[in-house]
N, C-alpha and C positions, 0 to 999 in steps of 0.2 A: 442787261437780262441774262436768265438762268429759266433753263426749264423747269418745269415739276412734273415730279411723277407722282400719281397718285399712287400711293401703296401702303397707306395708312400711316405714314411718315409723322409724326410730332412733332409740331415746330414749337422752339420755345423762345422765348422774346427774351432779350436782354437787355436791363433794365439799366442807370445808373442812378441812384438815391441819395439825395443830398444826408450825409453824415448825420445821427441822430441827438437833439439836444437832451440834456440828462434831463432825467424825468423828477420832478419834484412834487414830493407828496403835500398830500389835501387829507384837512381836518373836517369833517362835517361838525361846526360848532351850535350848538340846541342852546347853551349858557355860557356866561362866563367862568372859566374856568379858576377855582381856588388854586393858591400861590403852592400849594404841598401838592397838589396834582401833578403826576409826570406825563409829559406827552410822549408819547413811545418813538422811539428812533427811526427815522425814516427805511424802510425795507429796499434791499437792491431788487430789482425788476430781472427775471431771466427776459436776455434777449429774444427767443423764440415768441414771449408773447408781445414782444410787439408789431403794431399793424404797419406793413411795409408797403407803399402805394406804390399800384400797379400802372403800367402804360394805358390808356382805353385802346380796347384794338379800332380799329380801323374800321367802319360799318361796310359790310359787302354793297349793299345797291350805292355809295358813292364813287366805286371805281369803275372806270369807264374799260369796254370791252372792244376789241375790233376781233371783227370772224372772218374766215380767209373766206373767197368767193366758191371754193370744193365745198364749202361747209354743206355738209345734209340737213333736210328741213327739221329731222327729229333733233339733231342738235341745236339750230337757230330756236327751237322754240323752249329749248334746253335753259336759254341764257338769255329770253326775252327780258326777265325781270331785269337786264342790267342797262346801265345805259351808253348806248351805242358809242364809238370813237366811229371819226371817219380814217385818220390814219394810224399805222401799226408802230410808227412812232411816239404818237401822241398818248396812246389807249395802258392804262396801268398793266391791263391784263389783256392776251390775244389767245384764242383759240381756233386752231388751224393742222392742216397736214405736217407732219412730221416724217423727218427721215428714218430715225432710228424706233423698228418696233415698240421697245422698251420703252419710247416716253407716250405714248399712246394707246388708245384703245383701236379693237380691231374693228375695221369696218368692212362687211361681205356687201358685193353688188351682183346682181346676175345677168346674166345673156338670155333673153327671154322673145320669145315670139308669139302670134297667135294658139292659142290652148287649140284650135282645126290644120295647124301645120303638122307636117308630115319630117318635119326636122326633128333628131333627138338629139346628136350631139355635134361637136365640133373640137378642133385642136384652136389652142391658142395661136399656132402659125397660122390657118387659117382664120381666124377672129384679125389680128392684126393685120392681114394681107387686105382683108375688106374694110379695116381702119384706115390704114393708109393707101386706099384704091390701087392698090399694086397689080390686081389683074382688074377685066374689064369683061363681063359685065360685073360689078361689086352693088349688094345690094347696102338699098338704102340703112341706117344706120339713126334711130331715133334714140336720143337723151336730151334730160333736160342740164342747162347749163353748169348745174354744179357737178356735176354726174361728169359732165364734161373736164374741168377742172381738175378733179378728181381723178381720172382714169387717163389723161394725155402724158402724165410722167411715167404711165404701165406704157402703155400701147403707141406710144410716138404720136408723131405728127398727123392729124386727121385728114381724110381727103374729103372733096366735096360732095359726097354724099353722107357727110355725116351731118346732123340736120337735128339744131335743138327746137326744143317745142317746151312751152310749162308741160308740167306734171300731170293736170289733168288732162293733158291733149294727146298725151302718149299714147293709150291702149286704142282710142280709135283711129288715130294716124296709122299703128302697125297692122290692126286688122284693116283697112282698107287701101294699105299696101302690099301688091303682090311681094312676098319674099323679103320683106320685111324683119330686120332686127332690131329690138331696142336694148338698153342697158338700165337696171334701176337697182335704187338700193334694195336688200333684203327687205325691209319694213316696209317697201311697195310692193309687194306681190301680192297679188289678191288671186283667184281661181282660173280669170277668163284668158290669164299669161300662163303660157308653158315655158317649164325654166329649161334651158339648154345645158346636158352636162357638158363642160371643159375640160378636155383630158381626164375624163372619164370621172371625174371630180361634179357632184350636184350639190346645190348649198340644201335645197330641201329634201336629203334624204340621211338617215343616221348616220349612215359609213363615210358620212362627209367627212374630208384631211383639209383645213387649212392650212395646213405648212403645203401644199402640194397643189393649193389653189389659187392661181394669177389674180382675180378681180377681187381684191382688197386693198385696203388703204389703213390710214394709223391719223387721228386724230388726237392731241392733247394740249395742255395748256402751258405759256410761255409769260412771264410778264415779270414785273419788278417784285425783289424778296417780299415786302411789306404787304405786298398786292398777292403775292402767293401764299403767304402766310395766314392775311385775314379769308382766303379763298375755302382754305383748307379747314380754317378752324370752323366755318358756317356747314363746311361738308362734314365735319366731325361731330356738329352740333344739330345733325340736321334740319337746317335752316336753306341749306343747296343740296341739290342732286349729285353722285357720284358718277363719273363719264363711264357708260359701260358699252358694251359690244353691242350691237344690232343684230349680233346672231348667238343668243346662249342657247344651248343644248338642253339646259335645265329647265327650257322655257317652252321645250318642242314636243310634239305627239305626233306617229306615224302611225295611221290606221288602215291596214288589210281590209278589204270587203272584197268576198267571194260571193261565187255562184251557185249555182248545184251541187253537194254532196250525196250522194246516194251510193253507199257500200254492199252490192248487191252483183245480182249476174254475173256479167262477167267478169266486172270489176273484182269482185269478191274472188271468182274464180283465178285469177291472176296473185290475186292477195296471196289465195294458199298455195300456188306452185312457185310463189317469186319472193316473199317474204312479206310481211304486215307492213311494211314503212315504203314497198317499191312504189307504188302511185305516185309519192309527192319525193322520190328524189330531185327530178331536177328542177323543182321550181323551192322547192325547200328552200335557199337561201332567199327567196322573194317573202315569203314567207314568216318567217323566225326574225329576220329583221328589225319586223316591224317589232314598237313598244305595244301593239294589241293587233290582235288578227281573230277575226269574223270567220267563222263556215255557218253555214247554210246548213244544216241537217235534217235532211228530208227523214231518213228511215230512224225505225228505234234500234236499239240494242236488244236483244231476246237469249237470257240461256239458255231455252231451247229451240232457237233458230238451227233449221237442217243443213246441210254440207250445198251451197251454192250452184245451181245450172247455169249455163249461158244458155244464150237463146235457142230455141224458144223457151221461156220460161214463164211463171206466173209473175201476175203483175200487182202479186199481195208479196208485200216487202219485210226483210227483217233482216238486220246485222250479227254475224256472231261477237259474243263483248269483247274477242281477242282485238277484232278489230277496230276497237279505240287506240290502237299501239296506235296507227297511223294520225290522228287527229294530236296525240299527244308529240308526233313525232316533229311534229309541224308548228308547233308554238299555238296549239289554240288558245286564244283565250275568252273568248266570245261566240255562243250557241244560239241560232236562232233558228227555232221550230215552227214556223211561217208554215213545212210543207206538207202535202196530201198525204204523206204515207205515213204519219208518225203513228196512229195506232192500229196497222192493216194488223198486227201479232197484237191487238189487243190491250185495253188500258194497263196493262199490267206490264206491259212492254214498253211502253211511255213511262209508267211511275220508276221501274227500273232502270231507263236510262236518266230519269233525270238525277239520279239518287246517284249515279256515276259523275255525271256534271261537277255535283257538290262535291264529292270525296275527290276532285280534281281543284278545286277550286274558281270553276269555271263559270262564268255568268250567264244565265241562257234568261230567254224572254218569249214572247209569243207563243208560249203552249204551256199546261202548269198543272194544278190536281183541283182548280178550279176556274170559272171566269173572271176571276177579281184578281187569283195569278197571272193568268194567261196574258189577259194583255194590258197589266205593267209595264213601264218602263224599265229597263235596266240602267242604273248610274254610276259612271263612273270618273273620279277624279283621276288625274297624271298631268304632271308638270305643272299644274295650276291649268290644266284644263277641261271643261265638264263638259263630259260626253253622256248623250243619255240615247239607251234604242228601243224604238219601239215599233213594233210589227203587228201585222193581220192577216190572215185569210181570206178574200171574198170568194173561192175559187168551191170550195167546198172540196167533197160529198160535205154534204149535210151533218153525216154522223160522228165527222174529225172533231165537232167543235166543242167545244168545253162550256158546262153550265153552271150554276149556283150549285150544283150537285154531280158533276159527273167532269172529271180530266178532260182534258182534250187539248186544241188548238184554238188559237182567238180567232173569232171571226171579225169582219171587217166591220164594227159599231163606227162608222164613219165622225156623226156628230163627237160619239166622247171620246176617238182619237182628235179630231181637231182642237177640242176644251183640254187634254190631256198635253198636247204641243204646245198650244199657248202658255201653258201652266210654265214646263219645264224651260221654256223660251224664257219666262219673266224672271225665272230662281236664276239664270244666267247660264241654261246648256245649250250645249249644242248638237240640236236633235237630228237623228242618223234614224228616217221613218224606210221601215224596207214591206214588201209587199211577196204572199205568194200569190202573183195575180192570174188571171185566165191565161195560158200557155196559149201561144202562136208559135209560128214555124215562118218568120218574115225578121227584117233588121229595120223595117219602117214602124212608124207609130198611128196609131188611129185614133180619131177624135175623144172617143170613150175613156182609152188609155190615159192621153191629154189630162182628163177632167181628174181621173180618180188619182194620177201620182200629181197634180199641180197641185190639188187641194191639200195637200199635206206642205207643199212649199208654200201655200197662201196661208196656212196655220203659222207658220214660224220655220221647220223643219232645213238646215241647213242643206242637208244630204238627203235625198228622194232615192231608191236603190230598188231594182225590181231582182228579186231573188228567184222566181219560178221558171224563167226564161233557160230553156234548154239551146237555144236560137238565140245566138248574140244580136243586140238591137242598138238600137241610136238611143241619142242622147242629147239635152240641152241646157242652156241654162235661163232660168225662168226667176224673175224679181229676189234676185241676189239668191238664189239657191242654184245647185247641181245636182241633176237628172238625169238617172240614167237608168232607162225603160227596160233593159235585161240585159246581165252580165255573161249568160251561158252557162255551162256546164263547168266545174272543177274534176271534183274525182267521182266520173257517171260513165258508162260505157257506152253512149249513143257515137258508133259509125258509121259510116257510111255502110247500107248494104243492098247490094243490086236496087238501089233507088228506093227503098223501105223508110231510107231515114236520110236526109237530106246532111250534103257532107258540111255544111256549116254548123252542125251539130259539133263538128269538131272543133272550132274556133271558138276560143274563151279569153273574157275579159278577166282581170284580176287589178282592181282600183286601188291605189295608195292615194290615201287622202291625208294632207298634214294639216294640222295645227298647233299656232302660233300667239302666244300671250291670249286663249281662249278666243281665236280665230280661225276660219275656215284658210287657210291661204294659198294652198296649193291642191292640185289633182295632175296625177301622174296613172296612165292608163296602160297597163301590162297587158301583152296578149301573147296567147299560148295555145298548144295546139295537141291535139289530145293524140294519143300512141298507144297501142298495146289495147286497147278496149278499157287503159286505164290509169295512162299515165300521161300525162300532159308535159308537153316542154316548151320554153320559149320558142317563139316564131326563130325565125331565121328574116334577115332586112328586108328578105322580097318578100318572106309571107306577109309579114307585118305592114310594111305599106300597101299590098294589094288592099289584106283587109281593113285598114285602115280607110284607103278610099271608100272600099264598098258603104262604109258605115259613115262615111263624112258625106258620102253622096246624097244620101234619104233623112241627111240632120237636120232640122231647122234649127240651129244656134239661139234664135230667138234673142233672149237678153244681152245681146253685146252691140257695142258702139256705131 
């Protein structure tokens, strides 16, 4: 047996052939030749013109294959066209775990918990201790049998708390078991799992370093030389798929969604005092590390915008043009314009702002030069993932809405929205629907809010996000979609002032969505605290724990096992 490394090697068949018999000339006879006619002498034949017989390649489908018990379902499906062998010794080909990473493809596994868990990270040492049940109490760890076989060489002999279940029962078991963990292959991720960073590395993040991540295995082919040659020939001819890793960064898209941005009042004053990029300094890394960064900018820029003033100030808002430097600095890609203040400074300010966005190549949606532009979706393709953004404002006031002859914000024409979402879904887009909904200052969700947000999910949106909320709100899973009813502020000055503004307006969500192979596979909710009326910073571990506990206490998770 010999190992096969699929790196584009060309196999050469060395065959022996019998020596060639002399070539005898032939003459096409149409009539008897007269004695005086001369027959042409035989001409030598160039050896390169002689057809040398070649051996017939072994038909791939005649080769038996043995599969390692550690093989994930994705690879089992790949070899299902080949006849199975019960014995590795009798098989022509073997597909299984490889000791040397150079001999196989990398397979990434993830440590996961229910999305509602407050756990964020673990060390490898802690996971090994739980796996081997070195301390009590140890959490139950669920996984399927193939994953057990793959990870046992990495984590050691499992304790009695490690329990094997069929793959389709893992999610329900973990959600039903307090403090339970699970280990799944990367391709099994879906949004109801929360991926736990291990030694600071998470496979759903763009800065993931596989070399520093322990939960991985390598799979490759072994077999008889002629069988490996036949397999490689089939791969070259396109008759059999090449082995590839289950995590390919070129197939992944990370999207950041944010809440309210309003570069006015005290926030603008701080920018004037401390610099245009001051508000974003502490959370910039979150935003720029995404492939696509969404900003819901509620206020238009105007070249005649006056100097800002702090409280008390007018509720007629505009932003100076130079403030857009902040949005440049945090890596903005997509601008949402559902906000209530887009035409506070007149429709000329909206037109001026749209031009600023176009100059930067930013996509924008939910406002435009007329109703047709305002309500149309923005579509983006990145790494094979097709995303569509669509949004509207049902709250008004009425004068902000676009018409057939007037620029403005898209009103919520729900039947039109539902139909457009269905069309986009049919075209293969992952639809993100956003609202500038009616504002409230509470965490919990009322039935009328559920009705309208869920209607977007019913139409096919995979993510429904509330951009209106200055006060962060609950979330849920609904019919395969993730709904977040309100993210809170991002860059806006609402801080506690003697009871006039709830302290919860300082608390912020930044939602990180991960798409892979044009499928939403994971959501990570980041949390921030507003300081100095302008500058959000990542919450401390204690702040985050308390905040998520408050939110999850009023969250009806809905679509969970």
